[in-house]
C-alpha angles and dihedrals in degrees: 000000000000091000090052091051091050091049090052091049092049091048092051092047090049091050092048090051092053091049091049091048091050092049091050091047092052093045089050091051091050091049091048090049091050092049091047090051094049093046096048104030093116092058094054101069130022129186092248095055116118110240141186123202134033119320090229095050110138093227124053122191113197114197125191105209140188111195088211092053113107092206091052089054090049094048097046099079089042092054088048090053090055089054093046091051091054107039115196095000102082130056121197117208121188126211126184124241102166097183098152122086112274093005093114087066091053089051088052089053091052092050089049088052088053088059087063094046092252104107099121097043090048093047093050091045091053097043090050092052095037093119090063102047100030108046113171090008093290117122116232097196094192088066098057097072098075089053091052095052094088094050094080095248132150095234095190090057091044093056089052094047093052090077095051112130093231091059091050088051091051091054093046092048094050092050090050090050091047090056091047090052091044092243106166103157138030142279096031121170138201122187114202086338095309118122118225112269086223135355120269145086095266094053087050091051091048094049091048091048089052091049092050091048092049091051091060095056 
């Protein structure tokens, strides 16, 4: 009987040890995330970053995106669903991480479309047709033009604007910031400065839900 009691006590102590270790681990991760956010806040959002949603929204999703990335194309409508389900409460900020070959030229085309006030229609048209112009994750820039024709763009002007120094600087700055934030793949997300604990749609939903709940306190 005494041996059984000792076994139960040892099992309870072991369980409590596991629980305490898990709590300490989570607290340490939260502290590291907070320190990461404070140290790198300037690199998250730039004045030039395209954005959807009110500037004073309590929750800001920053997404590093490569237009030639299949997963980015798959996530884009899902992210828009999150915004639509929380009108006025979430702001989406896009940053560029053109890691795939030729993708920097597609980003330049998107920025040139923004000069004509057509950034979002151009982005959605290219993501929808991504399989045609980015086979095997490599951007074939000559194939994007037919997909931009329906976006109401002056394509001749767009081609000229793609070479503008300010557009080149935007791409360079976003790549520098991606490196600072240790972004190595796309899409990569930050919610109110916090990186995803693990990649996936559910972790993104959970982090957004936590941020929304915290904003109501």
